[in-house]
C-alpha positions as CSV (number, residue, x, y, z in Angstrom):
1,M,127.8,88.6,134.7
2,K,128.3,92.7,134.0
3,T,125.8,95.1,133.9
4,F,124.8,98.7,134.6
5,Y,128.1,99.9,135.4
6,G,129.6,101.1,132.6
7,D,131.8,97.7,132.2
8,L,128.8,95.7,129.8
9,K,129.7,96.4,126.1
10,L,126.4,96.7,124.4
11,G,126.4,96.4,120.4
12,I,123.7,97.0,118.3
13,L,123.1,95.7,114.9
14,G,121.4,98.6,113.1
15,G,121.9,102.3,113.5
16,G,118.2,103.8,113.0
17,Q,116.2,105.3,115.1
18,L,115.3,102.8,117.1
19,G,118.6,102.1,117.9
20,R,119.1,105.9,118.8
21,M,116.5,105.6,121.3
22,L,117.8,102.6,122.9
23,I,121.2,104.5,123.4
24,Q,119.5,107.4,125.0
25,Q,118.0,105.2,127.3
26,A,121.3,103.1,127.4
27,I,123.1,106.0,128.6
28,N,121.0,106.7,132.0
29,Y,122.5,103.0,132.8
30,N,125.8,103.7,132.4
31,V,126.6,101.1,129.3
32,T,128.5,101.2,126.8
33,V,127.3,101.2,123.0
34,K,128.9,100.2,120.3
35,V,126.8,100.1,117.0
36,L,127.1,98.4,113.3
37,D,125.3,100.1,110.3
38,P,126.1,100.6,106.5
39,D,125.6,104.1,106.4
40,R,128.0,106.4,108.0
41,E,125.6,109.2,108.2
42,A,123.5,106.9,110.2
43,P,121.2,108.0,113.2
44,C,123.4,106.2,115.7
45,R,126.7,107.9,114.5
46,K,127.0,110.6,117.4
47,L,125.3,109.0,120.2
48,C,127.0,105.6,120.3
49,D,130.7,105.4,122.3
50,E,132.1,103.4,118.6
51,F,130.6,103.3,115.9
52,V,131.0,100.9,112.6
53,V,130.1,101.4,109.2
54,G,129.5,97.5,107.5
55,S,126.7,95.3,106.2
56,L,124.5,93.8,108.4
57,G,124.1,90.7,105.8
58,D,127.5,90.2,105.4
59,Y,128.7,87.7,108.0
60,E,132.3,88.5,108.4
61,T,131.3,91.9,109.6
62,V,128.7,91.0,112.2
63,Y,130.7,88.1,113.0
64,N,133.9,90.3,113.7
65,F,131.8,93.2,115.2
66,G,130.2,90.8,117.5
67,K,133.4,89.2,119.3
68,K,134.3,93.2,120.7
69,V,131.4,92.9,122.8
70,D,129.6,91.2,125.6
71,M,126.3,91.4,124.6
72,L,124.4,91.8,121.6
73,T,121.1,93.1,120.5
74,I,119.1,94.4,117.0
75,E,117.0,97.0,115.7
76,I,116.3,95.5,113.0
77,E,115.7,92.1,111.5
78,K,117.9,91.7,108.4
79,V,120.9,90.9,109.7
80,N,123.6,87.6,109.3
81,V,121.8,84.9,111.5
82,E,124.7,82.9,110.8
83,A,127.4,85.0,112.2
84,L,125.3,85.6,115.3
85,E,124.5,81.7,115.5
86,Q,128.2,81.8,115.8
87,L,128.9,84.0,117.9
88,E,126.1,82.2,120.4
89,K,128.2,79.0,120.5
90,E,130.9,80.7,121.3
91,G,129.6,82.7,124.1
92,V,128.6,86.4,123.3
93,L,125.1,86.9,124.7
94,V,122.4,87.3,121.7
95,Y,119.5,88.6,122.5
96,P,116.5,88.2,120.6
97,Q,118.1,84.6,120.1
98,P,118.8,83.9,116.7
99,R,116.8,81.0,115.9
100,I,114.1,83.9,116.7
101,I,115.6,86.0,114.2
102,R,115.7,83.7,111.5
103,L,112.1,82.6,112.4
104,I,110.9,86.4,112.2
105,Q,112.8,87.0,109.0
106,D,110.7,85.0,107.1
107,K,106.9,85.5,107.0
108,G,105.7,81.8,106.1
109,L,107.7,80.2,108.7
110,Q,106.3,83.0,111.0
111,K,102.7,82.3,109.7
112,Q,103.6,78.1,110.2
113,F,104.6,79.0,113.7
114,F,101.3,80.5,114.6
115,K,99.6,77.4,112.7
116,E,101.3,74.8,114.8
117,N,100.6,76.8,118.3
118,D,97.2,77.7,117.4
119,I,97.7,81.4,117.8
120,P,94.9,82.9,115.6
121,T,96.2,84.4,112.3
122,A,94.1,84.9,108.8
123,D,93.8,81.8,106.5
124,F,97.2,81.6,104.5
125,Q,98.8,79.6,101.6
126,V,102.5,79.1,101.5
127,I,103.9,79.6,97.7
128,S,107.2,79.5,95.9
129,S,106.2,80.1,92.3
130,M,103.5,82.0,89.6
131,E,101.8,78.8,89.0
132,Q,101.4,77.9,92.7
133,L,99.5,81.9,93.1
134,K,97.2,81.0,89.7
135,E,96.1,78.0,91.4
136,S,95.7,79.0,95.1
137,H,92.6,78.2,97.3
138,I,92.2,81.4,99.0
139,P,89.6,83.5,97.5
140,F,90.4,87.2,96.1
141,P,91.0,89.6,97.4
142,Y,93.6,88.4,99.1
143,I,96.8,90.2,100.2
144,Q,100.4,88.9,98.6
145,K,103.4,89.0,101.1
146,L,107.0,88.5,100.3
147,R,108.6,86.0,102.9
148,R,111.6,88.0,103.2
149,D,112.8,91.6,103.8
150,G,109.5,93.1,103.6
151,Y,109.6,96.4,105.6
152,D,107.1,99.2,106.3
153,G,104.5,98.7,103.6
154,K,107.1,97.5,101.1
155,G,107.3,93.6,99.5
156,V,102.9,93.6,100.3
157,Y,100.6,93.5,97.6
158,K,96.7,93.2,97.3
159,V,95.2,90.8,94.5
160,V,92.3,92.6,94.0
161,D,91.2,89.7,91.4
162,E,92.6,87.8,88.4
163,S,93.5,91.0,86.6
164,Y,95.8,92.1,89.0
165,L,98.1,88.5,88.5
166,D,100.2,90.1,86.4
167,K,101.6,92.4,88.6
168,A,102.0,90.1,91.7
169,F,105.4,89.1,93.1
170,T,107.1,85.8,91.1
171,E,109.5,85.3,94.5
172,P,108.7,82.9,97.4
173,S,105.6,84.5,99.5
174,L,102.4,84.0,101.3
175,I,98.8,84.7,100.2
176,E,96.5,85.7,102.9
177,R,92.6,85.9,103.4
178,L,92.0,89.6,103.4
179,V,90.6,90.6,107.2
180,D,87.8,93.0,107.3
181,F,89.3,94.5,110.6
182,E,87.5,96.6,112.7
183,K,90.8,98.1,114.4
184,E,94.7,97.6,114.0
185,I,95.7,96.3,117.7
186,A,99.2,96.3,119.1
187,V,100.9,94.7,122.4
188,I,104.4,95.4,122.8
189,V,105.4,92.5,125.4
190,A,109.0,91.8,127.1
191,R,110.5,88.3,128.3
192,N,113.6,88.4,130.3
193,A,115.9,85.9,130.8
194,S,114.4,84.3,134.0
195,G,111.1,84.1,132.5
196,E,109.3,87.0,133.8
197,V,106.9,88.2,130.9
198,K,105.4,91.7,131.0
199,T,103.1,93.3,128.4
200,F,102.5,97.2,127.5
201,P,98.8,97.9,127.9
202,M,96.9,97.4,123.8
203,V,97.5,100.2,121.9
204,E,95.1,101.1,118.4
205,M,96.8,102.0,114.9
206,E,96.5,103.9,112.2
207,F,98.4,103.4,108.9
208,N,99.2,105.6,106.0
209,P,97.0,104.4,103.2
210,Q,99.7,105.3,100.4
211,A,103.0,104.3,102.4
212,N,101.3,100.7,104.4
213,L,102.7,102.3,107.9
214,V,101.7,103.7,111.0
215,E,101.1,107.0,111.2
216,F,98.8,107.1,114.4
217,L,98.7,105.5,117.6
218,I,96.6,106.3,120.6
219,A,97.3,104.9,123.9
220,P,95.5,103.4,126.0
221,S,92.9,101.6,123.7
222,T,89.2,102.5,124.5
223,L,87.9,98.8,123.5
224,P,86.7,96.9,125.6
225,F,88.3,95.2,128.5
226,E,87.8,91.5,127.1
227,V,89.6,92.9,123.7
228,H,92.6,94.1,125.9
229,Q,92.5,90.7,128.1
230,E,92.7,88.6,125.1
231,A,95.2,90.5,123.3
232,E,97.6,90.8,125.9
233,L,96.6,87.2,126.6
234,I,98.0,86.5,123.6
235,A,100.8,88.3,123.1
236,K,102.0,86.6,126.3
237,R,101.3,82.5,124.8
238,I,103.8,83.9,122.0
239,A,107.1,85.4,123.9
240,E,106.6,82.2,126.4
241,T,106.5,79.8,123.3
242,L,109.4,81.5,121.7
243,K,111.2,81.7,125.0
244,I,112.1,85.1,123.6
245,V,114.5,87.6,125.7
246,G,114.0,91.3,124.9
247,I,111.2,93.4,123.6
248,L,108.1,91.7,120.7
249,A,105.7,93.5,119.0
250,V,102.5,91.8,118.3
251,E,100.3,93.5,115.7
252,M,97.3,92.3,115.5
253,F,93.4,93.0,113.9
254,L,90.2,92.6,115.2
255,D,87.8,91.9,112.8
256,K,83.8,92.7,112.7
257,S,83.1,89.7,114.3
258,G,85.0,90.6,117.1
259,R,88.0,87.9,116.8
260,I,91.6,89.0,117.2
261,L,93.7,87.6,114.4
262,V,97.7,87.5,115.0
263,N,99.4,90.0,111.8
264,E,102.9,89.7,112.3
265,L,105.5,89.9,114.8
266,A,108.7,92.1,115.3
267,P,111.7,91.0,117.7
268,R,112.6,94.6,118.9
269,P,111.4,98.0,120.0
270,H,108.4,99.2,117.6
271,N,106.7,102.1,115.8
272,S,103.7,100.9,117.9
273,G,105.7,101.1,121.4
274,H,107.2,104.9,121.2
275,Q,104.3,106.4,123.1
276,S,105.6,104.5,126.0
277,I,108.3,107.1,126.8
278,E,106.6,109.8,128.0
279,G,102.7,107.8,128.1
280,N,103.8,104.8,130.6
281,V,105.7,104.3,133.5
282,V,108.7,102.7,131.8
283,S,109.6,102.9,127.9
284,Q,109.6,100.1,125.5
285,F,113.0,101.1,125.4
286,E,114.0,100.5,129.2
287,Q,111.8,97.3,129.1
288,H,114.1,95.9,126.4
289,L,117.2,96.7,128.4
290,R,115.9,95.8,131.7
291,A,114.8,91.9,129.9
292,I,118.5,91.1,127.9
293,F,120.0,92.2,131.0
294,D,117.6,90.3,133.1
295,Q,116.5,92.7,135.2
296,P,113.7,93.0,137.0
297,M,110.7,93.8,134.0
298,G,108.9,97.3,134.9
299,D,106.0,98.8,135.3
300,T,104.0,99.0,132.2
301,A,100.9,101.3,133.5
302,C,100.1,104.2,131.2
303,L,100.6,107.5,132.6
304,N,98.5,109.0,130.5
305,N,96.4,109.4,127.6
306,A,99.4,109.8,125.1
307,I,99.2,110.5,121.1
308,M,102.0,109.1,118.8
309,V,101.6,110.8,115.2
310,N,104.9,109.7,112.8
311,I,106.5,112.3,111.1
312,L,106.9,111.1,107.6
313,G,109.0,113.2,105.0
314,E,106.4,114.6,102.4
315,P,105.1,113.5,99.1
316,G,107.2,115.2,96.2
317,Y,109.9,116.4,98.4
318,E,113.6,114.7,98.0
319,G,117.1,116.6,100.0
320,P,118.2,118.3,103.5
321,A,115.1,117.9,105.8
322,I,113.1,121.4,107.2
323,Y,110.9,120.7,109.6
324,Q,108.0,123.1,108.7
325,G,105.8,124.5,111.6
326,I,107.7,123.4,114.4
327,E,107.3,126.4,116.4
328,K,103.7,126.4,115.9
329,I,103.2,122.4,117.7
330,L,105.7,123.6,120.3
331,K,103.5,126.1,121.7
332,L,100.9,122.8,122.8
333,A,101.2,121.8,126.1
334,G,102.1,117.8,126.4
335,V,104.1,118.1,122.8
336,Y,107.1,115.9,123.3
337,V,108.7,116.2,119.6
338,H,111.4,113.5,118.6
339,L,113.4,114.2,115.5
340,Y,115.5,111.1,114.4
341,G,119.0,112.9,113.0
342,K,118.4,111.7,109.6
343,A,119.7,114.7,107.2
344,L,118.3,113.9,104.2
345,T,113.8,113.8,103.7
346,K,111.9,111.6,100.9
347,P,108.4,110.4,100.7
348,F,107.3,109.0,103.5
349,R,111.0,108.4,104.8
350,K,110.5,108.2,109.3
351,M,111.9,111.3,109.9
352,G,110.7,111.6,113.5
353,H,107.4,111.3,116.1
354,V,105.9,113.5,118.4
355,T,103.6,112.6,121.6
356,I,100.7,113.8,123.0
357,V,100.0,113.6,126.5
358,D,96.4,115.2,128.1
359,A,94.3,113.7,130.7
360,D,91.3,114.6,128.5
361,R,91.7,112.2,125.5
362,E,89.6,114.1,123.1
363,K,91.8,117.2,123.3
364,A,95.0,114.7,123.1
365,I,93.6,113.6,120.0
366,E,92.6,117.0,119.1
367,K,96.0,118.5,119.4
368,A,97.9,115.2,117.6
369,R,95.6,116.0,114.6
370,F,97.0,119.8,114.6
371,V,100.3,118.5,114.8
372,Q,99.7,116.0,111.8
373,E,98.2,119.3,109.9
374,T,101.0,121.2,111.1
375,L,104.4,119.7,110.8
376,K,105.3,118.7,107.9
377,V,108.7,117.6,106.5
378,I,110.1,119.3,102.9
379,S,113.4,120.2,101.8
């Protein structure tokens, strides 16, 4: 198979920041990269060898794009799976495999996969109408999630009691028991086509309560060894059961009784692995490329304490982005800024991230809080 010498053309579906960071690593391996995205100003546009503007959901667009590359991967799950299945039949390598993307696009199917394979997860019920919602056996309060197209906190609704039902989703969704959790944790796992599986050390996450997306991440976690071990074993078991080729983010809850419950999967590089660029021997982006090219999996050990802070657009600002306070945070040692090349900001839009590394964990956290308070994206 062609690999790593500039003669392999890799297609990426999606031109956002994940694709951008994947290209930054692919450049080191002399891989030619072609990107498809509907936004002509997408973050990948200036870094890839060829940029195509087109719909990720349109069969013909995705099929025609895929026919001109040797291998396809994704940086977003919302893509036309039928086109990917046809390309796979015609010999194009598609990683992660279309059947896995189809499963993960539908949160109902994802939950049923957990249940069928004894993967621990919160009690849930798949529903398709308001009547079914009102007759649910899941007690209040619970979380309602749209089966399809929910992303970064969108498509999620907390139903506290009966009075909240008027604003509940009427589309096909699932409802799940609210988990009284101690911590939100995540494990990134990768598997290559030869079946080698490697996990990154477990991380702890904090979410922005307004936007419901990861805002702050600490690696490695200082939770007990048994929690790390179990979380990583669960992630490996999921990767091996799916036989995925590529990287998989496994988001989990550690509840107050010490149980680990799987929340959601993402079959691509993920926000919970961004710190790995500076914080680990191999980054999640390099590991994904190694996996899809069927190369040996890299060493995932942590090099240092690493904190990742998401840089979100400030509430009340919309328009050309201004990064306020950047010179103050760059005075600090061990601070690495990653801006995503998005010209326009809007409230809670992911505009970049900052990784802070330090041998002293508390100092790393202190610097990260300073970054959080100081760096603001306004307009």
